[in-house]
N, C-alpha and C positions, 0 to 999 in steps of 0.2 A: 081242670088242671092247674097245676101250681105253675109258676113262674118260669118262663122258660131261657135258661143263660147258658153259656158257654165258658167255661175257663180256656186258658191258651192251650192245654195239654189237648182237650177234647177238639177245640178248634182245627188244631195241627192234624189231629186224627181224621179229622171229617176230609180236611185238603188232601193229606194223602191219599185218602180212597180215590177220590176227584182225579185226582193226577195219576195212581196207578196204570199200570199198562193192563191191567184186569178190571178198570175201573167201569162207572156208566160209560156206554156208549159204544162197549167193546162184546164183542161175542162172549168174549170169557167172564162177562159181569154176572155174578149172582145176585137178584135186586132181592132173593127173600134172607139173604145174608148182611145186608148192606146198612151200615152204621147211617151213611148218609140217607137211605129211604127212610128209616126209621125217624130220623131226626126230622125230615122234611114232613111227613105226616102228622107229627105232633105240632110242628110248628104251624102247620096248615090249619090243623082242627084250633089252636089257642088264636090264631088271628081271626078266623072268623066267629069265635065265640066272644071274642073281646073289641069287637068294633075296628078291628083291622089296625090293632094295634099292641105291639111287643116290647114291653118295658125291658129294662137292664141292659147288658152290651150287644143286645142287638137292636135296640132302639135306634133306626133310622128309616130312611127312605125303602121300605119293604112292601111289596107287590106279589100277588099270586097272579102268574099267568099260566091260563089254559090253553092248550094246544089241541091239535085231534092227532094222533098218533099216525103217522105217516104210511107205515104198515098194518096197523091193527085197526085203525079209525076210531079208536077209544080216545076219549077225553083223558089229556095227561094233565096234570097242574102242579106247577114248581112256584117254591118262593122264589123271588130275585129282589136284588136291587133295582130300584130304578134313579133316574135321576132327570132333573131337567136342566137342558141346555140350549140357551138361547129358545125358551119359550116352548124346545119342543120334548116330549115324552120317550128317553131312550132307556133302551138295558143293553148289557154288553154280554156276550158269549164267552164269557173268559174261562169257566169252570177252574178258577184259581191257577190258571196257567198252564192247563194240562196240554198235551202236544194233539188234543182233536178237540172237536166242537160239541157241546153238549147235546145230549138227545133233543131237547127242547127246541134246538137252532135247527136240527135235520127235520124236526116237524114242522116248523113256519115255511121251512125252504119248500115241502110239498103242497101246505094249504096257509096261506099267511093271516086268515080268518082267526082271531082269538078274541079271547074274553082277558079283560083287567079287573082286577079286587083292587083297591087300594085307599085310601081315605075317606073310607068308609061309604065307598059308591062300589058300583060294579057296572061295568058297560063293555060292549064290542068294539073291537078294533082290527085295524088293518096293521101287519107287521111287514115294515119296509125295510130290507138289508141295506145300508147303507155303504156307498162306495168312495174311493179316491181321496180329494180334498175335503170332500163335505164329513167323510168316516173320521179322517184325520182330524178336524176343527173339533167334532163333537167329541170323540175320546181324549183329546184333549181337556175338553172342558170336564169331563168325567173325572179324569186324573186330576186335575187342579181342586176339586172336593174330595175326592178320596183315592190317594196316592197311590193305594195299594193295587189298584187295578195297574197301574205302569209299571209296578214289580211282577205282576201276571204277566203281561207283554214280554218282559226281558228273558222269561221262564221258558218260553216257547219260541219253535221256530215259526209257526202259522200267525197270521195276521189275526188279531182277535174282532171278532166282527163284533160293530155295532147296528142296532135294529132300532128305527124308529118306531113308534106306537102311535097311529095317527085314528082318534076317536071316529067311529061309524056314528051314523044318525040313525 
């Protein structure tokens, strides 16, 4: 597979799809016609074939998070940016500032047992939804390193969830 990169126009098209009233997580969403789903599938394949590395403009803290579908019970894998804040591993359920939470967040609410692939290793973890001052402190730490998450919060009326991933032995 060739190098995976996104120009600004392609990235904007993907984020528009995420924010769309008929985007992922809605009953109107058609996964078979989804640009986001096709891109994520290619990114997941590339990530796994290249020792958990994605060069180019996607080179940052990228992980694969596998959840169990809340309704289907099937394994669902999504690429997500991860952050280390105060020694804690966190992901943000921003969905680019959409007015709904991403499907993976719905899944972890039903079953917090997840699989994480990052930095050349795979491990089981428990997803813990943070709240209150703890959530706010973690979110501020994320925004300090990746300001786009702050703009996502400004786009939506919902409080964007921050999830800590705690490694299980």
